[in-house]
C-alpha positions in Angstrom: -0.2 0.0 -0.1 1.4 3.3 -1.1 1.8 6.0 1.9 0.3 9.5 1.3 3.6 11.0 1.0 4.4 8.6 -2.0 1.1 9.5 -3.7 1.6 13.0 -3.3 5.4 12.8 -4.7 4.3 10.5 -7.5 1.8 13.1 -8.6 4.2 15.9 -8.5 6.6 13.8 -10.7 3.8 13.1 -13.0 2.9 16.7 -13.5 6.6 17.5 -14.3 7.3 14.8 -16.8 7.2 17.3 -19.5 9.7 19.5 -18.2 13.1 19.4 -19.6 15.9 18.4 -17.0 18.0 21.5 -17.8 15.1 23.9 -17.4 15.5 26.5 -14.6 12.5 28.7 -13.0 13.6 31.7 -14.4 13.6 30.1 -18.0 9.6 30.4 -17.9 8.1 33.9 -17.9 5.2 34.2 -15.6 2.3 36.2 -16.4 2.3 39.1 -13.6 -0.5 41.1 -15.4 -2.7 41.3 -12.3 -3.2 44.6 -10.5 -0.4 45.5 -8.3 -1.6 48.7 -6.9 -5.2 49.8 -5.6 -6.4 53.0 -7.0 -9.2 53.5 -4.4 -9.2 56.4 -1.9 -8.1 56.0 1.6 -11.7 56.1 2.6 -12.9 53.3 0.2 -9.9 51.2 1.1 -10.7 51.6 4.6 -14.3 51.1 4.3 -13.9 47.8 2.1 -11.5 46.7 4.8 -14.0 47.1 7.5 -16.8 45.5 5.5 -14.6 42.3 4.8 -13.4 42.0 8.4 -16.9 41.9 9.6 -17.8 39.5 6.9 -15.4 36.8 8.7 -17.6 37.4 11.8 -14.9 39.5 13.5 -16.1 42.5 15.7 -14.8 46.0 14.4 -14.7 49.2 16.2 -13.7 52.5 14.6 -12.4 55.3 16.8 -10.4 58.5 16.3 -6.7 57.9 17.5 -7.4 60.2 20.8 -10.0 57.7 21.8 -7.7 54.4 21.3 -7.2 53.8 25.0 -10.8 54.3 25.9 -11.8 51.8 23.2 -9.4 49.4 24.3 -10.7 49.5 27.8 -14.4 49.4 26.7 -13.8 46.2 24.7 -12.0 44.6 27.9 -14.7 45.8 30.0 -17.6 44.2 27.7 -15.7 40.7 27.8 -14.8 40.9 31.6 -11.0 40.7 30.9 -9.0 40.8 34.1 -5.7 39.1 32.8 -4.5 40.3 29.4 -1.5 39.3 27.5 0.4 41.9 25.8 3.7 42.3 24.1 6.7 43.7 25.9 6.5 46.5 23.6 3.2 47.4 24.1 2.6 51.1 22.7 2.3 53.6 25.3 -1.2 54.6 26.2 -2.9 51.2 25.2 -2.9 49.7 28.5 -6.6 49.3 29.8 -6.9 50.6 33.4 -7.8 48.0 36.1 -6.7 45.0 33.9 -3.7 42.9 35.0 -1.0 42.9 32.1 0.7 39.5 31.5 4.0 40.7 29.8 5.9 38.6 27.2 8.6 37.2 26.8 8.8 33.9 28.7 5.3 33.0 29.1 4.2 29.4 29.1 1.3 27.8 27.1 -0.4 27.2 30.4 -0.1 30.9 31.3 -1.3 32.0 27.9 -4.1 29.7 28.2 -5.2 31.1 31.4 -5.4 34.5 30.4 -8.7 36.2 29.4 -7.3 37.8 26.1 -4.4 39.2 24.2 -3.9 42.8 22.9 -1.5 43.4 20.1 -0.8 45.9 17.2 -0.4 44.5 13.6 1.9 44.7 10.6 -0.9 45.6 8.0 -4.4 44.9 6.8 -5.7 43.7 3.4 -8.9 45.4 2.2 -9.2 43.0 -0.7 -9.5 40.1 1.5 -10.2 41.6 5.0 -7.1 40.2 6.5 -5.0 41.2 9.5 -1.4 40.4 9.1 1.1 39.9 12.0 4.8 39.6 11.3 6.2 39.7 14.8 7.2 43.3 14.6 6.8 46.2 16.9 3.9 45.7 19.3 2.9 42.1 18.2 5.2 39.9 20.2 5.7 36.1 19.2 2.9 34.3 17.3 2.1 32.0 20.2 0.6 34.9 22.2 -2.1 35.4 19.5 -3.0 31.7 19.0 -3.5 30.4 22.4 -5.7 32.8 24.2 -9.3 32.8 23.2 -9.7 36.3 22.7 -7.6 38.5 20.2 -8.1 42.3 20.4 -6.0 43.8 17.7 -5.5 47.4 16.8 -4.7 48.8 13.4 -4.0 52.4 12.2 -5.6 53.6 9.0 -2.2 54.1 7.3 -1.4 50.3 7.7 -4.5 49.3 5.4 -3.3 48.6 1.9 -5.7 47.5 -0.9 -4.5 44.4 -2.6 -2.6 41.2 -1.7 0.5 42.0 -4.0 0.8 45.4 -2.1 0.9 43.4 1.2 3.5 40.9 -0.2 5.9 43.7 -0.9 5.5 45.4 2.5 6.1 42.0 4.3 9.4 41.2 2.5 11.8 42.4 5.0 9.9 39.9 7.6 9.9 37.3 5.1 13.6 37.2 4.7 13.9 36.9 8.7 13.6 33.4 10.0 12.8 34.6 13.6 9.5 36.7 12.1 6.8 34.3 11.3 4.0 35.9 9.3 0.5 35.1 10.1 -2.6 36.0 8.2 -5.7 36.1 10.2 -9.1 36.4 8.2 -11.7 36.3 11.1 -11.6 34.2 14.2 -10.2 30.7 14.0 -12.8 28.3 12.2 -12.9 25.0 10.7 -15.8 22.8 9.5 -16.4 19.0 9.3 -17.6 17.0 6.0 -21.2 18.1 6.8 -20.1 21.7 7.0 -20.8 22.2 10.6 -18.6 25.2 11.5 -16.5 24.9 14.7 -14.7 28.2 16.0 -11.5 28.4 18.1 -9.9 25.2 16.8 -6.5 26.7 15.7 -6.6 30.0 17.5 -9.0 32.6 19.0 -12.4 32.0 18.9 -13.1 35.8 19.1 -11.3 38.2 16.9 -12.0 42.0 17.5 -10.3 44.7 15.5 -10.0 48.4 16.6 -9.5 50.6 13.7 -7.8 53.9 14.6 -8.8 56.5 12.0 -9.6 60.2 11.5 -11.7 59.3 8.4 -15.3 59.5 8.7 -16.2 55.7 8.4 -18.4 53.3 9.8 
């Protein structure tokens, strides 16, 4: 009986049987005629991002930059968050009053699991897909802190939202070249479904994703 590995490799070999042995990847021109830059206005791009994030059953709150700390505190109070995991370089002014901050680095999986949630920044957002991207950069911490707690509260600034996936790929090149900076694409709360399409949330990450968008634009 063939193993799954043998089956996969066999199909790859079959698909490549017409490729000359001396051919190199650069010998074949790849059509890159797709759009590379979004021509929408900042407001249109941000509204599309918010709409797509909500489509994924994530919560979205839009606030002015001056109201960010109050919005974070409000979100934590609404979920009765008492212990909040935060990265070591949490931006000044983000810490919600009355909440115990559990700071990285050095937290065990058990400590992460006992927390009521995690608060982070992000690398960027993609309007086209409603995706939030983390790259272990400033204000984000390591990947584990956003996968173990059941609630992820993520802050994104207006200027971090790009229109298209190719734009995001360009901005993520530095992180992609650094082995210690894994990139995580988050499109809504963690979810999966079985063969009968019964949806189960919280399997591979947070059951609840809430995104706070900090902007001076008039969007809803």
